[in-house]
N, C-alpha and C positions, 0 to 999 in steps of 0.2 A: 504494499499499500503506500503511494505518495505522498506527502503530507509537504506543506507549508513550513520551513522550519524557521525559527530566529536563530539569532547569530550569539554565539558562546552557550549552548546550551551546557545542560549538566547532564542531560541523557542524551545515552547513544540513539540515533536515528534507528536503528533495528530493533532495541529493545521497546523504544518509543511508538514503533508500528506493532510489534507483537500485544504491546498493551491498550493500544487502540483494539486490535480485536478483542481482546480480553474484556474491555468495557462492552462491548456489542455481545458477548458471550451471557456476561452478568446481567445485562439489559434483557435478554431474549429469556433467562431464567427465570428474571421478575415477571416476565409476563406469563411465563408457563405456572410457575406457582400461584398467580392471580387466575388463570382457569382450573387449577384444581381447586383452590379455595371455592369459587363459584361453583364446582360441580359439588363440595363438600355442604356447602350452604343449602343448595337445593334440595339436599336430603336430610338438611337438620342435623348433620355430623359436627356438632358443635367444637370438640374440641381438634378435630381435622381442619376446619376451616379454619379456628383461628391459629393454629401451628402454620397452614400456608399462607394465611395474608402475612403473617411475623416473617415468613422465609421471601416472602415477596419485596417485602418494604427491607430486607437485610441485605438481598442481590442489589437492588436499588442501591443501596448504601455503598454498597462494595463495589459497583460501578463511578459513583461518584467520586470516593477515595482516589481510586485510580484516576479518572477524571481531571483532579485538581491538582494531584503528583504529577502529572504528567505539565500541565500548564506552569507549576509551580517551579520545576525543572529547566525552562526554559524551553519545552516543547509545542507542540499543537495537538492537544487532546480533540478528538472527531465525535460528536455526535452520532450516534450509528442508528441506524435504519432497525428495524423490529423487524424479522419477517412472523408470519401467521404462525402460532401455537395451534398444537391440539386442545380441545375444549371437549375433546368426549372420552370417556373412559370407561373401561368395562367392570370394573371394581374398586372400592377402595384401597385392596392390596396393589391390585396393578397401580395404583396412582403411586404409591408410596415406594414401588420397584422401579417407575419411572421417574422418581425424585433423585432416588436412589443412582441411578445410572448417569443424570444430570450432573449430581455432585462429582460422580467418577470422573465425568467428564471436563467438568469447571478445574479438577484438582491437576489432570494432566494438565493441562493448558496452562495452570498456574506454575505448574513445574518446569514446562516451555519457555516461559519468560523469564524464571529464575536461570535457569541453564545458560540461556541467552546474556543474560546480566552478569553472569561469571563468567562466560566466556571471552567477554568485550570488555571485562574488566569495569563495568559499571557497576561500581560500589553503592551509592545510592539508592539505586535501584534494587540491587541485591539485598539490601537490608530492610527498604520498603515492603518487599516481596516477601521475606519473613513472615510476615504477618499472617499473612493472605496463606503459605504455607499450612501453618499451625493451626489458622481457622476452618481450612478445608480437612485434617484430620477429626476435628472435631465435629464438623458439618458429616462427614460419612456417619461416624461413629453413630450419631441420633438418629439418623434414618436405619441403620442396621438393628439399632436397639427397637426402633418400633417394628420392625420387620419381624422381630424377634417375639412380639407381643402375638405377633398374627401367628406365629409357630404354635405359641404355648396355647393360645385361646381356640385353635382349631375351629370348630365348626359354629361358635357362638353368633347372635346376631351382630350386624355392624354397630348396632347403637351401644350395647355391651362392650365391644371391641374400641371404639371410639370414644366411651367414659375412661377407659385405663389409659389411652396417648395422651402423653406431654402435651401444652398448649405452645410450649415455646424450646 
């Protein structure tokens, strides 16, 4: 991705381009979580709805954190177009499985940014990205723990499973 670049940037251009791609990925994740929240809301799955609304806001926050970092480092952050997201799901479990897949994809993308920052000696970006590396470990663990609840509860009604899920 080619971008307008300011003079005397702190951020390496290749890292900036990857971080701009990460902004788009985070915003797409936010939109996907809104779709998941809506699906849950329509079915009165209160805890799941709250969980996904919170996740949507967190992902948007991640995008904004990266956006501001790029600009503060002298680069040019780009506001992304967000592609259409899926709004139809077959089950609550399928939503959480999709959520885990999405978090794993985000993690891999963060690792790619981190590796690039390290390989080009962009120390500021590497330090900045460390927070995201830790955050993704937590995000994946949270969703895996929720999927464990589905396994433990088996064929119980969705409302009973939803009542045992964390809202954040």
